[in-house]
N, C-alpha and C positions, 0 to 999 in steps of 0.2 A: 334481379332478385332470383333466388333459387327456390325450388319447390321442395318443401320439407314437411315431415310429419313426425310425431312422437310415437315410438314403439315401446309399449309397456309390457313387460314379460314377467312371468314368475321368477323368483330368485334362482331356482335351479337352472332355468333356461338362460338367465342372464350370465351365470358363471360359464356356461358352455359357449355362449356368444363371445364373451370376453376372451376365453381361451382360444377360440377360433381366430379372432382378430389379432391376438398377440403372437400366436405361434405360427409356424409354417403350416399352410393348409394341407400339404401332402402328408405331414406327420400326425395331424389331428384325426381323431376318429369321426368327428362331425365335419365332413368335407363340403357340405352345401347348405345354403340357406334359401328358402323359397317362400314367397307370400303370394297367394292367389285369391281373387275374389270373383264369385260368379256374377251374373247379370244384375242382381239387386244392389251390389256395391256396398252393402252394410255388414254382411257376415261372410267370412272366408276361412281359409286354412293357412296356418303358418307351419312350415316344415323346417326342421333342422336335422340333418343326417337322415335316418330312417323313421324318425318320430314325427307325428303330425299333431298339431294343437289347434283348437278352434280359436278364431280371432274375430273381433268386432270393430268396425269403424265408428267412432263416437265423436260428436262435436264437443269442443271444450266450451265452458261457460263464458270465456273471454279470449281475446286474441293474445297469444304469447309471442314476443319478439325474440329472435335468435341472433346472436352476434358471433363473430370470429375475429381473431387477432393474429397478426403476423409478427409483432414485436413485443407482445405481453404488455403493451402500454396503450395503444389505440384500439378501440373496438369498432368494428364495421358491421352494420346491420345487414343480415343476409336474407331474412325472410320473416313473414308474419305467419305464425302457425295457429290454425284454428281447429285442427282435428288430431285425434290420437287413435292409434291402432292398439287395442287391448287384447293381448294373448292370454287365454285362460287354460287352466288344467282341463284335461278331457272330461272330468266329472262335473265341472262347474256349470251352473245355469247361465244361459245367454241373457244379457240385459234386455229389458223390454222397452227401453227408451233409446232415443238417438242422441241425447245430450248427456254427457257425463257431468253430474251436478257438482262434483267436489273439486274440480280443477286439478292442479298438479302438486300443490304443496299443502301442508296442514292448515295454514291461515285461510286458504280458499275453500275450506270445507263448507258445503252448502252455500256457495257464494252468491248465487242468483237470488236466493231468498233473503240473505242477511245483508248484502252489500249493495245490490243494484236496485234502482228505483223500479217500482212496479209499473208494468205497462198500463197506460190509461185504458179505461173501458170505453171503447168507441163503438157507436152503432155503425155497422157496415153499410147500411143504406145511406146514412148521413155522409159517410166518407165518399161513397160512389157519387152521390149527388153533388158534393162540393168539387170532386174531381171533374165531373162533366161541366159544371159551371166555369171552372178555371180554364178548361179547354176551349169553351165557347168564347170566353173573354180574350184569350190569347189569339183566337182566330179572328177577332174583330167584332164579335157579336156581343150580346148582353146576356146576363145570367137569368134563369127562370125565377119567377115569383119574387121579383124585385120591384119596389115602388120607386119611380124616378120623380124627383121634385126639382123643377126648374125655377130658379128665382132670377128676377131681373136685378140690375145693379141698384135701382132705387129701393127695392125690397130688402136687399142685403144690407144697404146702408141704414135703412130704418131698423132692422133687427139689431145691428151693432149699436145704434143709438139707444134703443130700448134696453139693451143689456148694460150700457154704460150708466143709465139713470138708476138701475137697481143697485149698483155698487155704492156703498157708503163712502162719503168723502173722508179721507184720513184726517184725524184730529191734528191740529197744529201742535207742535211740541211745546210743553209747558216750560216756561223760563224758570230756572232755579233762582230762588231768592239768595241774595248775597249773604254770606256767613257773617254773623255779627263780629265786630272787631273787639278784641279783648282790651280792656282798659286796666292799667295797673294803678294801684294806689300810690299816691305821691309820697306817702310816708315810708313805704317799704323799699328796701334796697333791692336792686335787680339781682336775680340769682343767676349764677353762671351755669353753663351746661353741665359742669362736673357735679354741681349740687343736686341736679334733678335725678330722681330715681328712674330707672328704666322699667316701665310698666309692661313692656312688650314681652318680657320673659315669663 
C-alpha cells in the first residue's frame, strides 16, 4: 500500500499546479513546490514558486479509498486516505478543529452528525473497571465484586425439574369434524360442470 493524502488548494493555486505538472518545469514561472510542517504537525506552509500559503492537516470524517488502473478496466486499491492538507489564502482564518466535518463531496456535508451513529455515552470508570476485570480473567484470576454460586449436579437436576413443572403441557390438537356429505334429491337431474356458475369471479 502507498502513503497518500489529499491536497485541497484554492482555485488559483490549483491552476498553477496543473500548469506546472503539464508543462516543462524549466519554462514555467512556478518552478518549485514545497510543503513543510513544524513540530506540531497540524499547521504548516505550502510554497509554490515565491509565494507561501498557510496549510492545515485535517482528519477526514471517514476513510476514503483510492484506486489506480493500468488498462482502464481493472481498478487496484492503492491506499486508505484518512487525512487532508487544506491550503488557505493568506488572509483566511485557520480552522480551530482537527477534523474536517464535511468530507470531500457535497453528499458528505456534516456527515458525522447526519450519517454516523452517535458514540455511546460510557462512564470512563466503568470502562476501566471492565478492562481490569478482563485482564484478570485472561491471566487466570477472577473478576472483582462477583458472586460465585457453585451448584452440585443434584441441585442442577432439581432446578431443571422445577422449571419443567412450571411449563404448561401443550393441549392436544383438536380433531376436525368430518364435513357433512351432500345428498342430492332423487327427483333432480344431475347438473353438469358447464351448468354451474363460477362464483369465484
